[in-house]
C-alpha positions, 0 to 999 in steps of 0.5 A: 500500499502507497503512503500519502506524500509527506506534508511540510506542516506551516503551523506545527508546533515542534515537528514529530521528528524533533519533539517525539523523537525524544523518543528516538532510536539509539538513546541507550548508546548515547546515554551510555557514552554520556555516563562514561564521560560527564564525570571527567568534564572540565569547568567552563568559563564565568561571565559578567567581567568588567562590570557589563551585562552577564551573558548566558548561552542557551541551547534550545533545541527548537525549530519552527515555531518552538524556535519562534516562541523562545526567541520572542520570550528571550527578547522580552526577558532581555528588555525587563532584565538589561543586566543579563543577555541570553544568547540562544543557539547551539545549532543542533535540534533537540533529539541530538542534544545529549550527544552535543552537550556531552561532548561539550562537557567533556571538552570543558566549554558548554552552555549554561542552558540546554533542552534536554529530554527528561528520559536523558536527565538521569544520566546527564545529572551525574556531571558535577557541572549540572546545577541543582535547582532545588532551592530556585524552584522551591523559592520561585514566585509559583509554589512548586506544589502548583506545578503538575506532578509529572512536570516535578517528577520529570526533573527530580533525581534522587530527591534533587530538582536537577533541571527546570521543567520545560515542556509537558505533554500527556497521551490520549487517543484521537479518533476520526469520527467520519470513520466511526460513523462509516462502520456504525461504531459509537465513539469511545468514552472515558473508562473504556477498556484496552479489550474495547480498544482492540475490538474497536480497532478491528472493527475499523479496519478495512483492508482493501481500502487501506483503512487501519483501526490504529497505529503503533511505531515499530522502529523499537525506539522510545516511542515504541516504548513509552506507550507501553509503560501506562499499561504496565503501571495499570496492571500493577507493574513498574519500570524497576522493581522495588529492589532496584536490580530487576525489571518491574514489569516481568509478568505485567509486561506480558499481559500489555504485550498480549494486547499488542499481539492482539492488534497484529493478529488482527492486522489492525495496526499500521506499524511504522517502521521509521523513527519519529512516526511520521508515517504513522501520523500521515496515514492517520491525517489522510483519513486512513486510520481510526485511532491513533494514541498521541500528544497534544502536540499533534492537534495542530496537524490534525486541525490543519488536515480538516480531520473531524476528530474526537479525543478520549483519555487512554484506556486501561485494563482497570477502567481507572484513568492512567497515562503517561507523560513525557516532559522535557527539561531545561538543564543548567550547567556551571560556568561560574557564579555570575552566570549560574545566578543569571541563569537561575533568574532566566528560568524562574522567569521562563517558568512563571505563568505569564511566560509559560502560557505563551510558550504553551499556546506557541510550543505545543506544551501543556501548561507547567502549572495550575496557575498557568492552567487558570490564565484566561489565555489558556481557558481561550486556548481550550475552548478553541481547540477540541479536546485539549482539555482531555490532555490537560485532565489527564495530567491528574493521573500521569506518570512518567518514566523513572529517572534512572541512569539505566532506563535507556538500556531497559528502554532498548530491550523493550523496544525490541520486544514491542517491535518482535511482537508487532512483526509476529517474530516473538510471542509476548512471553518470548519477547519479554523473557529476552527483554528481562534478560537484557535490562536486568543485565543493565541494572546490575551495572554500578552506577 
């Protein structure tokens, strides 16, 4: 079956390859390299000599509207804080940021702020050059407990806040109302189950017409994996067991993979073989996929494609709401007291509701705090964007992946397992057995 030609969106906040490639292939190898070299990093230079403005360097990692949004915010900050200059750049997108920052730390010439994926924070926070922001966030104008739980959890490593939350999301299911109507299916509602999901995907599939019930990333990367964690958590499992030496999803992972296997057996799932899930989203946007699990970043594309859509929370096994959030971070690095102080001032300003709401609307994030959520600008945005409230409400029950240095290796092992099941090469039990062997070995490595 031929795929629709790739589009170049004009109004999309953070293109899929740069945003969800957080969830990218090769994370394990990069993070392992980071873990080996960060501790040897040398110090950077300080700024503010001669009594002039203190200059800090920010590697923002954004493209398109995300880049425009951070540029506008930085310009406003500099107008109101003439004693601090923020140089933005870095020349690399977010999915390549870890590798560049790791090399920069090793060379002793690194930025003051970098956009680091939450799944990479535990590895990079092992560097002594990463600034502890615990006091900064807890003394900020917005109380720390007013920030959403996933935003707080994503930046906390071993009880300390090692970064500032940058971008917040959640997973929900977007449905094509036209395809549901054509098959005479009622739209799903909160409280539906994974059995409902697989039954609905099977009913919506029309193989001769090239229509799939749903889609799943099949590159074996983090995009493949993070959709499984809500299933594991709902079943009572966890990423890492309580003893810290084994995975916590040996049994629950098999159950979750049985759901994936059911979709594969029914041939109701489009399997996207490429990182970034761009092809999967194109199939949905072209009207040939009934349901897709995605985040709020995808809504502008869906609206632009004129898909008549409905958003519903993720299904569960228990009927109770649960989802995952994959926050990203602004990680700060120590280039001397003056630059650290300027960095703290800038990040504190950036996280406040007046700035956060502008970033959220322009860059495709959910509000970092309930204070931002209450602002009239965000209320207006939710009125204008169908389904946005579903993603925001999902934050009440969202969890995040653990800030564990072995997470990239665990993710890689589970990604191989999910892909094997999707392609029919492994049974769920076989796939999880191999996953456990690889992931448990990673957990035993001293860190």
